[in-house]
DSSP file (Angstrom, degrees, kcal/mol; ACC not computed):
  #  RESIDUE AA STRUCTURE BP1 BP2  ACC     N-H-->O    O-->H-N    N-H-->O    O-->H-N    TCO  KAPPA ALPHA  PHI   PSI    X-CA   Y-CA   Z-CA
    1    1 A M     >        0   0    0      0, 0.0     4,-1.6     0, 0.0     5,-0.1   0.000 360.0 360.0 360.0 -46.6 -122.6   90.0    3.5
    2    2 A E  H  >  +     0   0    0      1,-0.2     4,-2.5     2,-0.2     5,-0.2   0.917 360.0  53.7 -66.0 -35.9 -124.5   87.2    1.6
    3    3 A R  H  > S+     0   0    0      1,-0.3     4,-1.3     2,-0.2    -1,-0.2   0.868 106.8  50.5 -67.4 -34.8 -121.1   86.1    0.2
    4    4 A I  H  > S+     0   0    0      2,-0.2     4,-1.3     1,-0.2    -1,-0.3   0.813 111.6  48.2 -65.7 -36.7 -119.5   85.8    3.5
    5    5 A K  H  X S+     0   0    0     -4,-1.6     4,-1.6     2,-0.2    -2,-0.2   0.853 112.1  48.7 -74.0 -35.3 -122.5   83.7    4.8
    6    6 A S  H  X S+     0   0    0     -4,-2.5     4,-2.2     2,-0.2    -1,-0.2   0.781 108.0  52.9 -74.9 -22.6 -122.3   81.5    1.9
    7    7 A M  H  X S+     0   0    0     -4,-1.3     4,-2.2    -5,-0.2    -2,-0.2   0.830 107.9  53.7 -75.4 -32.3 -118.5   81.0    2.2
    8    8 A K  H  X S+     0   0    0     -4,-1.3     4,-1.7     2,-0.2    -2,-0.2   0.883 108.5  48.5 -71.6 -34.6 -119.1   79.9    5.8
    9    9 A I  H  X S+     0   0    0     -4,-1.6     4,-2.6     2,-0.2     5,-0.2   0.931 110.1  52.2 -56.9 -52.5 -121.7   77.3    4.7
   10   10 A F  H  X S+     0   0    0     -4,-2.2     4,-2.8     1,-0.2    -2,-0.2   0.917 108.7  50.3 -47.1 -53.2 -119.3   76.1    2.2
   11   11 A K  H  X S+     0   0    0     -4,-2.2     4,-2.5     1,-0.2    -1,-0.2   0.847 109.9  49.5 -50.5 -45.2 -116.6   75.7    4.7
   12   12 A Q  H  X S+     0   0    0     -4,-1.7     4,-2.3     2,-0.2    -1,-0.2   0.896 115.2  43.7 -63.1 -48.8 -118.9   73.8    7.0
   13   13 A L  H  X S+     0   0    0     -4,-2.6     4,-2.6     2,-0.2     5,-0.3   0.906 112.9  52.6 -67.8 -40.4 -120.0   71.4    4.2
   14   14 A F  H  X S+     0   0    0     -4,-2.8     4,-2.2    -5,-0.2    -2,-0.2   0.895 110.9  45.1 -60.3 -44.7 -116.4   71.0    3.0
   15   15 A L  H  X S+     0   0    0     -4,-2.5     4,-2.5     2,-0.2     5,-0.4   0.901 112.5  53.9 -72.4 -39.5 -115.1   70.1    6.5
   16   16 A F  H  X S+     0   0    0     -4,-2.3     4,-2.7    -5,-0.2    -2,-0.2   0.981 115.4  39.1 -57.7 -54.1 -118.1   67.6    7.0
   17   17 A F  H  X S+     0   0    0     -4,-2.6     4,-3.5     1,-0.2     5,-0.4   0.940 116.3  49.6 -67.1 -51.0 -117.4   65.7    3.7
   18   18 A I  H  X S+     0   0    0     -4,-2.2     4,-2.0    -5,-0.3     5,-0.2   0.922 116.5  40.2 -54.6 -48.7 -113.7   65.7    4.0
   19   19 A F  H  X S+     0   0    0     -4,-2.5     4,-2.6     2,-0.2     5,-0.2   0.927 116.8  49.7 -67.7 -43.8 -113.6   64.4    7.5
   20   20 A G  H  X S+     0   0    0     -4,-2.7     4,-2.8    -5,-0.4    -2,-0.2   0.963 113.2  48.0 -57.9 -52.9 -116.5   61.9    6.9
   21   21 A F  H  X S+     0   0    0     -4,-3.5     4,-2.4     1,-0.2    -1,-0.2   0.876 110.8  48.3 -66.2 -33.2 -114.8   60.6    3.8
   22   22 A I  H  X S+     0   0    0     -4,-2.0     4,-2.7    -5,-0.4     5,-0.3   0.944 114.3  48.1 -67.6 -44.1 -111.2   60.2    5.4
   23   23 A Y  H  X S+     0   0    0     -4,-2.6     4,-2.5    -5,-0.2     5,-0.2   0.909 110.4  50.7 -62.3 -36.6 -112.7   58.4    8.3
   24   24 A F  H  X S+     0   0    0     -4,-2.8     4,-2.2    -5,-0.2    11,-0.2   0.924 113.0  45.2 -58.6 -49.3 -114.7   56.2    6.1
   25   25 A I  H  X S+     0   0    0     -4,-2.4     4,-2.5    -5,-0.2    -2,-0.2   0.898 113.9  48.6 -58.3 -50.3 -111.6   55.3    4.0
   26   26 A I  H  X S+     0   0    0     -4,-2.7     4,-2.9     2,-0.2     5,-0.2   0.933 115.3  44.4 -69.7 -43.7 -109.4   54.7    7.1
   27   27 A E  H  X S+     0   0    0     -4,-2.5     4,-3.1    -5,-0.3     6,-0.3   0.930 112.7  51.8 -62.7 -40.8 -112.0   52.4    8.8
   28   28 A T  H  X S+     0   0    0     -4,-2.2     4,-2.1    -5,-0.2     5,-0.4   0.933 114.1  44.2 -62.4 -44.9 -112.8   50.6    5.6
   29   29 A I  H  < S+     0   0    0     -4,-2.5    -2,-0.2     2,-0.2    -1,-0.2   0.924 115.1  46.8 -64.9 -44.1 -109.0   49.9    5.1
   30   30 A W  H  < S+     0   0    0     -4,-2.9    -2,-0.2    -5,-0.2    -1,-0.2   0.903 119.9  39.6 -66.5 -40.2 -108.4   49.0    8.8
   31   31 A K  H  < S-     0   0    0     -4,-3.1    -1,-0.2     2,-0.3    -2,-0.2   0.784  98.9-132.6 -78.8 -29.6 -111.5   46.6    8.8
   32   32 A G  S  < S+     0   0    0     -4,-2.1     2,-0.3    -5,-0.3    -3,-0.2   0.506  81.1  63.3  83.6  11.0 -111.0   45.2    5.4
   33   33 A H  S    S-     0   0    0     -5,-0.4    -2,-0.3    -6,-0.3    -1,-0.3  -0.944  98.6 -73.0-154.1 161.7 -114.8   45.7    4.6
   34   34 A L        -     0   0    0     -2,-0.3     2,-0.2    -3,-0.1    -9,-0.1  -0.338  46.7-140.9 -60.3 141.7 -117.2   48.7    4.3
   35   35 A T        -     0   0    0    -11,-0.2     2,-0.2     1,-0.1    -1,-0.1  -0.503  36.4 -73.1 -95.8 174.2 -118.1   50.3    7.5
   36   36 A H    >   -     0   0    0     -2,-0.2     3,-2.6     1,-0.1     4,-0.4  -0.471  37.3-125.2 -72.7 132.2 -121.6   51.5    8.3
   37   37 A W  T >> S+     0   0    0      1,-0.3     3,-1.6    -2,-0.2     4,-1.0   0.746 105.0  67.5 -49.4 -34.4 -122.8   54.8    6.6
   38   38 A S  H 3> S+     0   0    0      1,-0.3     4,-2.4     2,-0.2    -1,-0.3   0.681  88.1  65.7 -62.2 -17.3 -123.6   56.4    9.8
   39   39 A M  H <> S+     0   0    0     -3,-2.6     4,-2.2     1,-0.2    -1,-0.3   0.798  96.0  56.4 -70.3 -31.0 -120.0   56.5   10.7
   40   40 A F  H <> S+     0   0    0     -3,-1.6     4,-1.7    -4,-0.4    -2,-0.2   0.856 109.1  45.8 -65.4 -44.4 -119.6   58.9    7.8
   41   41 A I  H  X S+     0   0    0     -4,-1.0     4,-2.1     2,-0.2    -2,-0.2   0.951 113.4  50.5 -60.2 -55.7 -122.2   61.2    9.4
   42   42 A V  H  X S+     0   0    0     -4,-2.4     4,-2.3     1,-0.2    -2,-0.2   0.912 112.8  44.1 -52.7 -51.3 -120.6   60.9   12.9
   43   43 A A  H  X S+     0   0    0     -4,-2.2     4,-2.3     1,-0.2    -1,-0.2   0.834 112.0  54.4 -69.6 -34.5 -117.0   61.7   11.7
   44   44 A G  H  X S+     0   0    0     -4,-1.7     4,-1.7     2,-0.2    -1,-0.2   0.874 110.8  45.9 -73.4 -29.5 -118.4   64.7    9.5
   45   45 A I  H  X S+     0   0    0     -4,-2.1     4,-2.1     2,-0.2    -2,-0.2   0.904 116.0  44.6 -75.8 -38.9 -120.0   66.2   12.5
   46   46 A I  H  X S+     0   0    0     -4,-2.3     4,-2.3     1,-0.2    -2,-0.2   0.834 112.7  50.5 -73.9 -29.0 -117.1   65.7   14.8
   47   47 A G  H  X S+     0   0    0     -4,-2.3     4,-2.9     2,-0.2    -1,-0.2   0.872 108.5  53.3 -74.6 -35.3 -114.7   66.9   12.2
   48   48 A T  H  X S+     0   0    0     -4,-1.7     4,-1.5    -5,-0.2    -2,-0.2   0.896 110.4  47.9 -59.5 -42.3 -116.8   70.1   11.7
   49   49 A L  H  X S+     0   0    0     -4,-2.1     4,-0.6     2,-0.2     3,-0.4   0.958 112.4  46.7 -57.0 -52.4 -116.7   70.8   15.4
   50   50 A I  H >< S+     0   0    0     -4,-2.3     3,-2.1     1,-0.2     4,-0.4   0.954 110.1  56.4 -55.3 -50.5 -113.0   70.3   15.6
   51   51 A G  H 3< S+     0   0    0     -4,-2.9     3,-0.5     1,-0.3    -1,-0.2   0.806 106.4  49.8 -60.0 -31.0 -112.6   72.5   12.5
   52   52 A N  H >X S+     0   0    0     -4,-1.5     3,-1.5    -3,-0.4     4,-1.3   0.526  79.8  95.7 -82.4  -6.3 -114.5   75.4   14.2
   53   53 A I  H XX S+     0   0    0     -3,-2.1     4,-2.0    -4,-0.6     3,-0.6   0.896  85.1  50.2 -49.7 -45.2 -112.6   75.4   17.3
   54   54 A N  H 34 S+     0   0    0     -3,-0.5    -1,-0.3    -4,-0.4    -2,-0.1   0.629 103.8  62.3 -67.4 -17.6 -110.3   78.2   16.0
   55   55 A E  H <4 S+     0   0    0     -3,-1.5    -1,-0.2    -4,-0.1    -2,-0.2   0.836 117.6  23.1 -77.6 -41.4 -113.4   80.2   15.0
   56   56 A Y  H << S+     0   0    0     -4,-1.3    -2,-0.2    -3,-0.6    -3,-0.1   0.602 114.0  61.1-112.9 -13.2 -114.7   80.5   18.6
   57   57 A I  S  < S-     0   0    0     -4,-2.0    -1,-0.2    -5,-0.2     0, 0.0  -0.930  78.3-138.5-123.4 119.6 -111.8   80.2   20.9
   58   58 A P    >   -     0   0    0      0, 0.0     3,-1.0     0, 0.0    -3,-0.1  -0.167  16.3-122.2 -71.5 165.0 -109.0   82.8   20.5
   59   59 A W  T 3  S+     0   0    0      1,-0.2    -5,-0.0    -5,-0.1    -2,-0.0   0.760 107.7  64.1 -76.4 -19.8 -105.3   81.9   20.6
   60   60 A E  T 3  S+     0   0    0      2,-0.1    -1,-0.2     3,-0.0     3,-0.1   0.464  76.3 111.1 -83.4   1.4 -104.7   84.2   23.4
   61   61 A M  S <  S-     0   0    0     -3,-1.0    -4,-0.0     1,-0.1     0, 0.0  -0.498  78.9-103.7 -74.1 139.5 -106.9   82.3   25.8
   62   62 A P    >   -     0   0    0      0, 0.0     3,-1.1     0, 0.0    -1,-0.1  -0.299  25.3-120.9 -64.2 150.3 -105.1   80.5   28.6
   63   63 A F  T 3  S+     0   0    0      1,-0.3    -2,-0.1     2,-0.2    -3,-0.0   0.847 107.9  56.2 -59.4 -41.8 -104.7   76.9   28.2
   64   64 A L  T 3         0   0    0      1,-0.3    -1,-0.3     0, 0.0    -3,-0.0   0.739 360.0 360.0 -62.8 -28.1 -106.6   75.9   31.5
   65   65 A L    <         0   0    0     -3,-1.1    -1,-0.3     0, 0.0    -2,-0.2   0.452 360.0 360.0 -80.9 360.0 -109.7   77.8   30.4
């Protein structure tokens, strides 16, 4: 049980840093200069939320719900 809990935490952190890093790089390339560090945090939070959609919403759920 403890291992499953630690794997879920690792997954959340992994999603957070990957999405944050990808957004940070894309915005830096697009603007031509570094973006604000808070955008890394925002992108990480949003990426984590998007990554968790499949955990809470089953595939069998009707689209309109």
